[in-house]
VOGU-3710 file (C-alpha; in Angstrom, 3 decimals, decimal comma):
1> mseemlvcyc> -52,310/209,931/-37,558  -55,459/209,482/-35,428  -58,353/206,915/-35,585  -60,580/209,930/-36,405  -58,698/210,698/-39,268  -58,932/207,219/-40,472  -62,346/207,090/-39,894  -63,551/210,500/-41,446  -61,115/210,246/-44,507  -61,530/206,471/-45,137
11> sptlaglktg> -64,883/205,297/-44,147  -66,053/203,814/-47,595  -62,636/201,827/-47,842  -63,138/200,606/-44,359  -66,775/199,746/-45,087  -65,571/197,590/-48,183  -67,516/199,905/-50,549  -64,153/201,570/-52,204  -60,950/200,234/-53,046  -58,851/203,067/-51,277
21> slfscpyssq> -58,606/206,322/-49,744  -55,871/208,939/-49,858  -55,442/211,668/-47,183  -52,963/214,047/-45,846  -51,666/213,924/-42,263  -49,653/216,215/-40,360  -46,980/214,589/-38,016  -44,459/215,859/-35,523  -41,671/212,936/-36,008  -41,428/210,771/-39,007
31> kmiikeiref> -40,702/207,792/-36,673  -43,854/208,405/-34,683  -45,900/208,429/-38,076  -44,553/205,169/-39,097  -45,115/203,580/-35,690  -48,726/204,617/-35,944  -48,977/203,122/-39,475  -47,370/200,103/-38,123  -49,795/199,803/-35,190  -52,931/200,271/-37,270
41> nqkltqkgir> -51,553/197,608/-40,054  -51,193/195,159/-37,275  -55,247/195,892/-36,227  -56,259/196,177/-39,862  -54,433/193,709/-41,932  -56,680/191,002/-41,067  -59,603/192,789/-41,952  -58,233/193,226/-45,580  -56,789/196,603/-45,245  -53,293/197,944/-45,811
51> iipvhisdkr> -51,953/201,395/-44,852  -48,902/202,889/-46,524  -47,137/206,241/-46,507  -46,932/207,269/-50,216  -45,534/210,446/-49,597  -43,473/212,127/-46,713  -42,545/215,796/-46,782  -41,401/218,062/-43,904  -44,123/217,651/-41,844  -47,126/216,184/-43,767
61> aliyvyrpek> -47,496/212,316/-44,923  -49,741/211,479/-47,752  -51,381/208,150/-46,500  -52,801/205,436/-48,699  -55,541/203,366/-47,181  -56,695/200,332/-49,406  -57,740/196,694/-49,877  -55,045/194,931/-51,663  -57,645/192,339/-53,190  -60,081/194,959/-54,429
71> lkedfsdett> -57,326/196,920/-56,169  -55,901/193,270/-57,691  -59,759/193,129/-58,859  -59,803/196,570/-60,156  -56,495/196,381/-62,107  -58,234/193,074/-64,146  -60,152/195,754/-65,927  -58,891/196,328/-69,655  -59,202/199,985/-69,682  -57,498/200,263/-66,400
81> qiilkckgyd> -54,879/198,101/-67,847  -54,408/200,245/-70,703  -54,129/203,402/-68,801  -51,799/202,257/-66,424  -49,304/200,702/-69,168  -49,392/204,199/-70,975  -48,248/205,670/-67,711  -45,394/203,029/-67,157  -47,007/200,780/-64,700  -47,050/196,989/-64,781
91> ctnpsqcicr> -50,298/195,904/-64,231  -49,584/192,384/-63,402  -48,591/193,104/-60,233  -50,435/195,503/-57,966  -47,888/195,859/-55,462  -45,189/197,005/-57,998  -47,664/199,400/-59,256  -48,223/201,113/-55,733  -44,169/201,211/-55,658  -44,124/202,976/-59,184
101> liqklqsapd> -47,050/205,321/-57,980  -44,826/206,283/-54,805  -41,702/206,988/-57,142  -44,014/209,130/-59,149  -45,537/211,082/-56,463  -41,701/211,719/-54,801  -39,919/212,423/-57,888  -42,399/213,608/-60,779  -43,024/217,274/-61,498  -46,781/216,665/-62,210
111> fpheiglflg> -49,100/214,869/-59,996  -49,905/211,247/-61,226  -53,665/211,627/-62,062  -53,850/207,852/-62,715  -53,743/207,738/-58,772  -57,826/207,759/-59,076  -57,338/204,023/-60,347  -55,902/203,156/-57,151  -58,742/204,646/-55,347  -61,711/202,795/-56,973
121> ypaedvkgfi> -62,547/205,580/-59,461  -64,204/204,409/-62,523  -61,534/203,923/-65,428  -63,573/205,899/-67,872  -63,519/209,087/-65,472  -59,789/208,850/-64,962  -59,204/208,465/-68,651  -61,554/211,651/-69,056  -59,385/213,492/-66,551  -56,212/212,881/-68,096
131> enkaacskcs> -57,352/213,609/-71,578  -59,746/216,651/-70,838  -56,825/218,005/-68,126  -59,780/218,116/-65,496  -61,816/220,012/-67,636  -65,291/219,832/-69,148  -66,570/216,826/-66,684  -70,453/216,193/-66,526  -70,231/216,717/-62,546  -68,073/216,205/-59,771
141> gcwkvygdeq> -68,141/214,933/-56,221  -65,371/212,701/-54,693  -63,776/212,569/-58,203  -64,582/214,447/-61,678  -67,227/212,315/-63,660  -66,912/211,929/-67,535  -68,829/208,741/-67,881  -71,876/207,798/-65,929  -73,019/210,515/-64,192  -76,074/208,854/-62,405
151> aarilfkkyk> -74,133/205,834/-61,169  -71,408/208,489/-59,912  -73,927/210,412/-58,115  -75,249/207,524/-56,491  -71,862/206,519/-55,158  -71,170/210,105/-53,891  -74,342/209,953/-51,911  -73,441/206,475/-50,573  -70,038/207,162/-49,665  -71,336/210,246/-47,953
161> kcteiycrkw> -73,703/208,518/-45,907  -71,468/205,786/-45,013  -69,109/208,475/-43,790  -71,549/210,175/-41,541  -72,755/206,920/-39,962  -68,987/205,645/-39,429  -68,190/209,111/-37,781  -71,085/209,110/-35,512  -70,401/205,235/-34,210  -66,697/206,238/-33,780
171> ksgvaveqlt> -67,680/209,375/-31,978  -70,027/206,929/-29,702  -67,154/204,694/-28,888  -67,031/201,973/-31,574  -63,393/201,271/-32,535  -61,878/201,496/-35,883  -61,290/197,831/-35,966  -65,074/196,973/-35,172  -66,096/199,395/-38,016  -63,696/197,678/-40,625
181> iti> -65,619/194,919/-42,569  -63,743/191,904/-43,401  -64,324/190,969/-47,254
//
């Protein structure tokens, strides 16, 4: 897992605009990817960022980069709690929710679409996606929108602009630790 991947796929999370990001990363050895994640966590934990592999297959790892405090705040939302409870999560403990998500990613035959709640997507959009089986959305960008289309489009633009700026800064030599905002 490279710094470049972290910046390219997780800029809005690093900037404090988004709760979490998820990306797939190739690796040559499981021992090496765990070592790389540990090194990133040593650099970024003090900035309020956690990085964990939520699924590891033969040569790819699904990496979750998130802000625990923001996740806790997101999970205090009533609609979010209802969705998560219906999907078998204990909303009182975000860490346990992450463990449950990892179990589902590793063993469930279907992808757990409630994962959007772990990424900071609006609960009404996650609910709409699940209920409509991904059909009939108003628009799509970083996610499919079933609720406030205008607010979502604004966020999509903000996330895109953030990623462009962060990638440019990283390419000019700014380290990921310097790009990561402490909140």
